[in-house]
N, C-alpha and C positions, 0 to 999 in steps of 0.2 A: 895715686892711680887716676888716670884721666877717665872722664865719664864718656859713655856712649852718646848720650843726648844731654843737652842743656837747653832748657826752655826759659827764656829770660824776657824781661821788659813787660810783664803782665801783672795780673792780680791773681791771688790764689785763694780758693775755697778748699779747705783741707778735708772736707767730709763731715766736719763738725761745726766749724766756724770760718768766717772770713778772716784771713790773716792780714792785719793792717800793715805789717812790714814785710810780708812775703811777696816777692816779685820774681823769684827764680826757683827752678827745680832741676836737679840733675838725676839721671838714671845710669846705673852701671850693672851689666850682666843681668838685666831683667828686674832689678829692684831699684827703689828710690834711694839714692845715696846722699842727697843734699836737698834741704829746703831752707831758703833764706833770701838774701838780697842779691841784686845783680852784681854788686861789687865783689861780694864774697864768692859768687858762683864762678868768677873768672878763673879761680884757682883750679877748678875741675875741668877746664877746657884744655884739651891736648890736640895734637895734629890730626887725629882721626875723629875727634868729637864733632857730631852734627849739632849745630847751634840753631835754634828756632827762635826768632824774634816774635814775641806775642803781640807787640804793638798795642798794649793796653787791654788785650782780650783776657777773659777769665779762664784760668786753668782749674779744672775740677778732677776729682777721681773719676775713673770710668764708671758709668752708671751700672747699677745692678738691678735687674728686673726680678723681683721676688716671687712673681707668679706669672708664668707664661706657658704657652703650648707651642714651643719653638719648632719642633720637628713636624707637628701637625700643620703649622702655618706654612712651612716650607713645602711640604708635600702638596698642600692645597693650592699654593701659588703656581705649582708646576702641573696641576690638573686643570679642571674646568673651574677657573677662578671667577666667581660672580660677585666678588667683593666690591667692585667698582660699578657694577650694573645696577641701575636704579629702576625699580618698578618691574612689572611683568614683562613689558616690551624689552627692557634692557637685558633681563635674564634670558628671554627667548633668543635674542641676538647672540648672546655669549654661548648658550648651549648649542645653537645651530652652527656657529663658527667652530666650536670645539669638535662637534660631531663630524664636520666636514674634513677635519685633518687627522682625527684620532684613529678611526677604524672604519671598515665597510659599514654602510648605514643599517644593515640588517643584523649586526652582531655586536656584542660587547657592551659592557656597562659604561655609562657616562657618570663619572663621580666628580664632586667638587664641593665648594663651600663658599659662604660669605654673604648670602642674601639677607636682607635687612627687614625685620618685622615692621618697622615704622612705615614701610612703603605700601602696606596692604591694609585694607579695611579689616578691623578686628585682629590684625597682626599676622594673619596666616592665609596664603594663597591656596589654590586648588590644583589637583593633579591635571585637570584639563588644560591648564596653561602650558605645562610641559608636554602634554600629549600633542599639542599643535605643532611642535617642532621636532619631537621625538616619539612618533607613534608606535614604533616597534622596539627600539632599544630601551632597556630599563635605565632610569635616571635616579640618582641618589645625591641630593644636595643638602649638606648640613647648613643650618643657619648661622649667623654671625656669632651668636652666643653659645653655640654647640649644645644647646639643650633641646633642639628639635631638628627634624629632617623633613625635607620635601621630596616626595617621590611621584613618579607618574603611574599611570594605570598599568603599564607593562610590569613595573616593579611590584605593584600590589598583587598582580596575578601570580607572579613567580613566588611570592611569599605566602600566597594563599590567604590574603587579608581581604575580608569582606564584611558585610553588616553583621555576620554571626561571630566574628572573631572577638574574643573577650580581651579587655585591657589587661596587660601584664601588671603584676603587683606594684612595680615601680615606674609606671608610665601610663600613657593614655593615647589612644588612636583618635585622631581628629575625625569628626563625622559631619556629614551634611544633615540637613533637616530631615531627610528620609531615612537616616541611620546608616547610609552607605559610607565607606571610608573616603575621606576627602583628599588623601594624599599627604597629610601632615601627621608625623609621628613624634610624640613628645617623650623625652627622657628614655626610660627603659624600653618603650615601644620601638625606638630606633633600631634596636638589635634584631627585631623581627625581619628586617630587610638587610641590615648590616652583616648578618651572619652569612648571607649569600654572596657578598662581594668577593671578587678575586683577592687573594691574600696579597698584602703589600710586602714586597721583597725588602731584604736588608739593604740592598743597593739603593732602592728608592728612599728608604729612611735616611741613609747617609747623604744622598743627594739633597733631600729636603733640609737636613740639618745644615749642610754647607751653604745652600741657597739662603736660608734664614740667617745664618751667621753673618753673611755679607751685608744683609739688610740691617741687622742689629748694630753691627760695627759702624755703619754709616750714620747711625743715630747716637754714637758715643757710648753704646752699651758694650761692656766688656765681660759681663757676667750675668747669669740668669739661673733660675730654678725651673726645670720642667715640672709643671704642676701635676702631671699624670705620667707615671712610668708603669705600664702594664697594659693588658688587653682592654681596650675601651672604644666603643662606638665604631668598630671596624678597624681600629688602629692597633698595631702590634706593640709589644714591649720594645722601647727604643734603647734599652740599656746596653745591649750588645753593640749596636751601631755607634753609640757614644764612646764605648770603650775602645772600639777599633779605631775611631777617628783620633781619640786621645793618644793611643799608643803610637799611631803613625805620625803624630805631630800636626795633623790637619785641623784639629780642634784648637783654635786660637782663643776662643772665649773660655771663661772660667765657669763651666756649667756644673750644676748638681741636679738631682732629681728627687721627687717624692713618689714612693712606691704606692700604687693604687690599691686601696682596700675596696673590694668589689661590693656593690649593693647586693643584697640577698644573703649576706653573711649570716651564719647562725652561731650560737654559742659553741656548738660542737666543732665548728670550723676554725676557731681562733688559735688553738695550739699549733696546728699545721701551718696556718698563715704566718704566724710569728716566726716559726723556724725557717720557712721559705724566705721571709724577708731578711732574716739574719744571713742566710747563705748568699742571697742576691746582693746584700750590702757588702759582704766580704769580696765577692767576685768583682763587682763594679768598682769598688775602691782600689783593688789591685790593678785594674785597667785604667785608673785615673779618672773615674767618674763617680764622685761621692753620691750615695743615695741613703742618707741617714735620716730622711724625713718620710713620713707616711701620710698619704692623702686620704682624707675621709670626707665624702660629700654628704652633708647632713640633709640638705634640701636642694631645691632647684632654683627657679627664677619666678618673679611675680607675674610676668606677662603671660605665662601659660598656666598660672595658678598652681605652680609646684613649689613656690617658696613657702616655708612653714611659718604660719602666723599665729600669734596668741589669740587674736580675735578673727572672726570670719572675714573673707573678702567682701567687698561692697556688692550687694545684690544687683545694683544697676550696672556695674561693670561686667557682671557675669551673665547678663541677659542672654538667653538662648543657649547657654552652655550647660552640659550635664553637671550635676552635683553643685548647683548654685548654693552659695552660703557656706562652703566648706572652708577649712583653715589650711589646706595644703598638706602634703604628705611629709612624713619623716622617713628617710630611706632606711634607717636602721632602728629597730625597737630600742627603747631606752636602756634595757638591760644589756643588749648586745653592744650598743655604743659605749656604755660605761666599761664593759668587760674588755672590748678590744682596745679602747683608749688606755685602760690601765695596763693591759698586757704589753702594748707597744711602748708605753712609757717605761715600764720595768725593763724592757729590752733595750732601752736607751735610744729610742726613735723620737725625733721631734714630730709632734702632731701638726699637720697642715690641714686645717679644717675649712671646708667651704660652708659658709653660713650667710644667708641673705635675709631671710625673714627673722622677725624678733623672737619667734619661738625656737628657731634653729640656733640663733645666737645664744639664747638662754640654755638650751640643752647642751650645746657645745661647751659653754663655760662650766656647766654642772659636771660634765664628763671630765674636764681638766681638773676641777676641784677634787673630785673623787679620786682620780689617779694620783694627784699630789699628796693627798691625805694618806692614801694606802701605802705610798712609797716613802713617806717622810723619814722613817728610820734608815732606809737604804741611802737616801740622799745625804743624810747627816753623816753616815759612815763614809760615803764618797768624799764629802767635803773634808773630813778629818784625815783621809788617806792620800795616796799619791795619784789616784786616778779620778779626780773630781769631775763630775758631769753636771752641768747646769742645763736643765731643759729649756729649749727655745721653741715652745709651742706658739703657733700663730693661727689667726683666723682671717681668712680672705673674704673680701667683699663687704661684709657688715653694713648692708644697706639700711636695715631697720634695727634699731637697738632700743629696747625699752629703757626709760630713764633709770629704773632701778638697777639695770645691769651695766651702766656706763662705768661706774667706779670698780666693777669687778675685774675688768681687764688689767688695771694696774695692780690690784691686790693679788691677782693670780699670776702676774708676770706674763700675760698672754699678749703677744705682739699683734697690733692691728696691721694686717697686710692689705693696704688700701689701694683701690683702683680709682685714682683721683679723677680720671677723665669722665667717670660716670656721674659725678656729683653736680649735675646741671639739668636744666629743663630743656632737653633736646626733644625732637619729634616723638621718639618712642616714649619718653617720660610723660609728655603731655597727653598723648592720644591713647596709650596702652596702659601705662603703669598707674597713673593717678586715678583713673576711673575705678581701678580694682582695689587700691589701698585707701582711698578717701583722703579728705583734707587734714584730718588730725594726724594720721601717720605720715602724710606727706611732709610735715614739718619736723619729722624725726629722722629724716634720711641722711645717711652718711655724716654722722656727728663727729667729724675728725677733730675739731678743736676741743670739744668736750672730752673726748677720749684721751687726748694728749694732756689736757689739764688735769684729768683724773689719774695721771701717772702711767698711762699705757705706752709702751714702746711703739714706735711707728716705722713701718717699712712701706715701700710702694712697689707696685707692679702694674703691668699693662693688661694682663690676660690676653695678650696677642695670640692668635689673630681675631679674638673676639672684638677687640678694639685696637686703635692705633698704638703701635709700639713706641712712638716718639715720646720720650720723657717730658719734653717741653710742652706738648699738648696737655698731658696730665697735670703737670705743675701749674700751667696757666689756669686750668679749671679748679684745681685745689685752692689756688690763691684768690681767684675771682668768683668761684661758684657759678660761672657762666661760660658757655662755649662760644668761641669766636665766630662760629658759623651761624649763630643765632643772635645777631645784634638786636638790642632793644628788648630781648626777653629778660624778665627779672631774674636776679640771682636766686639760686636754690638754697634757702636757709643761709643767708649771708653770714650770720653769726658763727657758723661752723667753718669759716674759711681758715686756711693755714697761712702763716707768713711765708715769704719766699725762702728764708733760711731753713725753716722747719721742713718745707717740702723738698728742698734740695738735699738736706741732711737725710731725710727718709729714703730718697732714691739712691743714695750713695752708702754712707756708713750704716744707716738703719737696715737696708736690705742686705748688705754684706753680713752684718751681725746675725740676722735671723737665718740666713742660708749657710752660716758657718764658713764664710769666705774670708780669707786673710786680706782681701782687697777692700775697696770702698773708702780708703783714707789716703791722704798725702802726708807721709812722714817717713823719716829714714828707716830703711829696713822693710817697708811695705812693698808689695808687688808694684811694678811700674805699669799700672793700668790707669790711663789718663785720658781726659777729653779736653780739647781746646775748643772753646765756644767762639762763635763769630763776633761776639760782643761781650761786654760785662753786663749781665742782666741786672745787676744791682744799680745800674745807672738808668734803667728803663722804667717807664710807667708800668703798673701791673697789667694794664690792658694790652701791652705790647709783648708780653712774655711768649705768646704762641709763635712769634716770629724768630725766636732764637734757634740757631742751627749749630751743628758741630762742624768745625773745619778740619780737625785732626783727631784720630783715635789711636792710642797706643795700648797694646795688650802685651803684658809680659816683656816690656821693653822693645817691642816690635811695632812699627807703624802698620796698622791693619786697615786704615782708611784715611784718605786725604782728599779734601774737596778740591 
């Protein structure tokens, strides 16, 4: 049987290793039907076969992003996108331009996202900056990491937020020196305004997914996991929209989702939550959108002091901020975290844990350990029966890991879901993070190499739109521990760098494995999800990796992007 595609004359990385004799791949009816040499591939060429000459370029599996917020990124790109605006003046120009084209100047919310904490002294701007260009329309802008929102005075008034408003249990209201609300809302405090936003329609969610899908395909990404499926920060559950796109054939990427475990969960809530997750998993799977993961956010981020640390934040970095010397919150009490992790594990959900601080990492590992121990007999019975289930629990971000916990990842089988692009000394790291965590903890950040050496499985994701979705930007930093935009800045803990094969393996087969995708590899019978790079990166110097681009993306045997 003749192939639909034959890609020949290149080099092949199969998702696990570079194939020294692999120069050609054929696809038939959406799956890979041949991997081998150019000479042998000729037998697969028929009159209707499309032959692509790779001219020595590298062919890889399509990249799989193991942690992204794809529909959010798409919606935000179609709203007031301030991701490319630098500083207060840039944001003001973007807001003013959006206000001029969106609605009459005296009505309607202005919503968007993407502002960068590193552009502002102390990391957080003031409502007055937005008031200057939107004095009457309420403005709600989520920052790039999605852990804080910036609003104007009109939005504060609508929400009834002033100097007397107490902080919610899982968040904090930014305040000026006189106690008045500054316009910054951290974590759970975002919902004080987000609950007032106009609801996002299913049509808008679908438009966001399709917009984002085009962007991801242009980067060679053919699969991803939505890291939050559920009501969060003003966004609706995207499961229905994904199911409708999958059913209609418009979803060309291989997407899955992690169902959101809300902060504020109690022990009494857990049985109902698990039953709800079971039903949503069943409905989503029937529509072609797997949601067999559960997302638990254990802590926040260090820049707003919501990352959970074993030891207090540095007092110098917290100067002028309330609660100086604290260790950051844990969003679920330990008994609730253990109970919900155990219940979801028993219901055969993979845990997708957000953990950035070293205390969050430790408590997350503890929860997995308790769940595994409590379910040991059931797992053994599964293994002996016909319906074996192997848990694929993973922990995203892992910025700070205590040395005593490094080997626990491998021992517990917890996959490190790494955001490689963050492991560098960029502006935010130098001006905001390091003053808060201090020099000793600074040298324990993102210990990728140590975790892998300790037996931890490794996957990679972008957390887009929190950071760039391009896998080659993340791979560059993971290998160099330095960002190309900051030449001359020393590497961040250079000993924790990954090799190029390890990083590329993590972004393909590693991410496919932990998201339970059949893709991520180039072998006969695997889905024909492929990326043709502009060059063979194994011939480049490590410092040149950020320049790698994708020339062709194939998803399910169909060309979805061509440069």
